[in-house]
C-alpha positions in Angstrom: 3.1 -7.3 -18.9 0.5 -10.0 -18.6 -1.6 -10.9 -15.3 -3.8 -14.1 -14.8 -7.0 -12.9 -13.5 -6.6 -14.6 -10.2 -3.2 -13.3 -9.6 -4.3 -9.8 -10.5 -7.5 -10.1 -8.5 -5.0 -10.9 -5.5 -3.2 -7.3 -5.8 -6.3 -5.7 -5.8 -7.1 -7.8 -2.7 -4.3 -7.3 -1.2 -4.9 -3.1 -1.3 -8.2 -3.7 -0.1 -6.6 -5.9 2.8 -4.1 -3.5 3.6 -5.8 0.2 2.8 -5.9 2.6 4.3 -2.2 1.8 4.0 -0.4 1.3 1.2 0.3 -2.1 0.8 3.4 -3.7 -1.4 4.7 -7.2 -2.5 6.8 -8.6 -5.7 6.1 -11.2 -7.9 7.9 -13.7 -10.4 8.1 -12.9 -13.6 9.8 -14.7 -17.2 8.8 -14.1 -20.7 6.7 -10.8 -19.7 4.7 -12.5 -17.8 3.6 -13.4 -13.7 4.3 -16.8 -13.1 3.4 -16.1 -9.5 2.6 -12.9 -6.3 4.1 -12.1 -3.3 2.6 -10.1 -0.5 5.5 -8.0 1.9 5.0 -5.9 5.0 4.9 -2.4 4.3 7.0 -1.9 7.3 6.0 2.4 7.1 2.4 1.4 7.7 1.5 4.8 5.6 -1.2 5.6 3.2 1.5 8.0 1.5 4.1 5.4 1.2 5.9 2.0 1.0 9.1 0.4 2.3 9.4 -3.4 1.7 10.8 -5.0 4.1 14.3 -6.8 3.5 13.2 -10.6 3.3 10.8 -9.6 1.0 14.6 -7.3 -0.8 16.2 -10.2 -0.9 13.7 -12.7 -2.2 13.0 -10.4 -5.0 16.9 -9.8 -5.5 17.3 -13.3 -5.6 14.8 -14.2 -8.0 17.3 -11.4 -10.3 19.8 -13.4 -9.7 18.0 -16.8 -10.8 17.4 -15.0 -13.7 13.7 -14.3 -13.2 12.2 -11.2 -14.3 11.4 -9.0 -10.8 8.1 -6.6 -10.4 7.2 -4.5 -7.5 3.8 -3.7 -6.8 2.3 -1.1 -4.4 -1.0 0.1 -3.8 -2.0 3.6 -3.8 -4.9 3.6 -1.6 -6.7 7.6 -2.6 -4.9 8.5 -6.0 -4.5 7.2 -9.7 -2.5 4.2 -10.3 0.7 6.6 -11.5 4.2 6.7 -10.4 4.9 9.7 -7.5 7.6 11.1 -7.7 8.8 9.2 -4.7 7.8 6.0 -6.1 10.6 7.0 -9.4 13.0 8.0 -7.0 12.6 4.7 -5.2 12.9 2.7 -8.4 16.5 1.6 -7.9 15.9 -1.2 -10.6 16.1 0.5 -14.3 15.3 -3.4 -15.6 12.3 -4.7 -13.2 8.8 -3.1 -13.4 7.2 -1.5 -11.0 3.2 -1.7 -10.5 0.6 0.4 -9.1 -2.7 -0.6 -7.7 -5.5 1.9 -7.8 -7.7 1.8 -5.5 -9.5 5.0 -6.7 -12.9 4.7 -8.0 -12.5 1.4 -9.4 -9.2 -1.0 -8.9 -7.0 0.2 -11.7 -3.4 -1.8 -11.8 -0.7 -0.2 -14.4 2.6 -1.2 -15.0 5.3 0.9 -15.8 9.3 1.2 -16.1 11.2 3.7 -14.8 15.3 4.2 -15.6 17.1 7.1 -14.6 13.8 9.4 -13.8 12.3 8.4 -17.3 9.1 6.6 -16.6 7.6 4.7 -19.7 4.2 2.5 -19.4 3.4 -0.9 -20.2 0.3 -2.5 -21.3 -1.5 -4.9 -19.0 -2.9 -7.9 -20.5 -5.4 -9.6 -17.7 -5.4 -13.4 -18.9 -9.4 -14.5 -17.8 
């Protein structure tokens, strides 16, 4: 996945803004390149999980229906940018990318594909 420096900064800013709770949102992408990032509301308001608000989930599904690639992101305020078992269980769309922003130490952004419980990391290239 390729992301601009400003979009990477937005992911980290959202994670910091919502800390100590997890943040969440989605992004529109094409050909593996993020084009725009959208913040969503975490209905759980929790440091241990997230639930994207229905309006944002509908918008992400609309992007999918329109032929865009969809990236769902959330933060891990105090743990590494690796999917938890809960994250894996909630990854319902195998063709979507799942990005985790960690604030544990230096901010880290990592990208994952999840299909049938199998987790595979994708590289994240930041264009500055």
